[in-house]
C-alpha positions as CSV (number, residue, x, y, z in Angstrom):
1,M,15.9,-7.2,16.8
2,T,18.1,-5.6,14.2
3,I,17.2,-3.0,11.5
4,R,17.3,-4.9,8.2
5,T,16.1,-2.4,5.6
6,I,15.0,1.2,5.3
7,T,12.8,1.7,2.2
8,V,12.3,5.1,0.7
9,P,9.3,5.8,-1.5
10,V,10.3,7.5,-4.7
11,K,8.5,9.0,-7.8
12,D,11.4,8.7,-10.3
13,L,13.3,5.5,-9.7
14,D,16.2,6.4,-12.1
15,A,16.8,9.8,-10.6
16,A,16.6,8.4,-7.1
17,T,19.0,5.6,-8.0
18,A,21.6,8.1,-9.2
19,L,21.2,10.2,-6.1
20,Y,21.3,7.4,-3.5
21,S,24.3,5.8,-5.3
22,K,26.2,9.1,-4.7
23,L,24.8,9.5,-1.2
24,L,25.6,5.9,0.0
25,G,28.9,5.6,-2.0
26,V,27.9,2.2,-3.5
27,D,26.1,0.9,-6.6
28,P,22.9,-1.0,-6.2
29,Y,23.2,-4.7,-5.7
30,M,19.7,-5.1,-7.1
31,A,17.9,-3.0,-9.6
32,S,14.4,-3.8,-10.9
33,P,11.4,-1.8,-11.9
34,Y,9.8,-2.5,-8.5
35,Y,12.8,-2.1,-6.1
36,V,16.4,-0.9,-6.1
37,G,18.5,-2.1,-3.2
38,F,21.8,-0.8,-1.8
39,R,24.0,-2.5,0.8
40,P,26.3,0.2,2.2
41,E,29.1,-1.3,4.4
42,G,28.2,-1.2,8.1
43,S,24.6,0.0,7.5
44,P,21.2,-1.5,7.0
45,E,20.1,-2.1,3.4
46,V,18.5,1.0,1.8
47,G,15.8,0.3,-0.7
48,L,14.0,2.5,-3.2
49,N,10.3,1.7,-3.7
50,P,8.6,3.4,-6.7
51,H,5.2,2.0,-5.5
52,G,5.5,3.2,-1.9
53,D,3.3,5.7,-0.2
54,L,5.1,9.0,-0.6
55,T,3.2,10.6,2.3
56,A,4.3,7.9,4.7
57,G,8.0,8.6,4.2
58,P,10.7,6.0,4.7
59,I,9.8,2.7,6.4
60,T,12.3,1.0,8.8
61,Y,12.0,-2.8,8.6
62,Y,13.1,-4.8,11.6
63,H,14.4,-8.4,11.0
64,V,12.4,-10.8,13.1
65,D,12.5,-14.6,13.4
66,D,8.7,-15.0,13.3
67,V,6.7,-12.2,11.7
68,N,3.3,-13.6,12.9
69,A,4.5,-13.9,16.5
70,T,5.9,-10.4,16.4
71,V,2.7,-9.0,15.0
72,T,0.8,-10.7,17.8
73,A,3.2,-9.3,20.5
74,L,3.2,-5.8,19.1
75,T,-0.5,-5.6,18.7
76,A,-0.8,-6.7,22.3
77,A,1.5,-3.9,23.2
78,G,-0.7,-1.3,21.4
79,A,0.3,-1.4,17.7
80,T,-2.3,-1.7,15.0
81,V,-1.9,-3.8,11.9
82,E,-1.6,-1.8,8.6
83,Q,-0.6,-4.7,6.4
84,E,-1.0,-8.4,7.4
85,P,2.1,-10.5,6.8
86,K,2.6,-11.2,3.1
87,D,5.0,-13.0,0.9
88,V,7.4,-10.7,-0.9
89,G,9.3,-13.4,-2.8
90,G,12.6,-15.1,-2.1
91,G,11.3,-16.6,1.1
92,G,10.7,-13.2,2.7
93,L,7.6,-12.0,4.5
94,T,6.8,-8.5,5.5
95,A,4.1,-6.8,7.7
96,H,3.4,-3.2,8.5
97,L,2.1,-2.0,11.9
98,R,1.5,1.5,13.3
99,D,2.5,2.7,16.7
100,G,0.2,4.9,18.8
101,D,1.5,8.0,17.0
102,G,0.8,6.6,13.6
103,N,4.4,5.8,12.6
104,I,4.8,2.7,10.4
105,I,6.8,-0.2,11.8
106,G,8.0,-2.6,9.1
107,L,8.7,-6.3,10.0
108,F,10.8,-8.6,7.8
109,Q,11.2,-12.4,8.2
110,G,13.6,-14.2,5.9
111,A,17.2,-14.5,5.1
112,S,19.3,-11.8,6.9
113,A,21.4,-10.9,3.8
């Protein structure tokens, strides 16, 4: 299982875009009012989410072949479901779980790039 994306909740999307462009050394490949995505070479995608939970902090999304099967396997291993699998467009599905310490685990099913 590979890390696909790390999303960062932000209040000010324009300010965060400028800062993360400098930090990552690349311009966004996607910029919309609901998501700004960066693909730094050799690293997972970094996304800025202006609608994310600021108290939760960044969420790491793991790329999986079957989000429903992975949710089932991880809940059997002790995780709890925070967000059932949902369509996020472009053929992608995401789900959120929490580990025993309350950390969010993001799952992503869809195209790898």
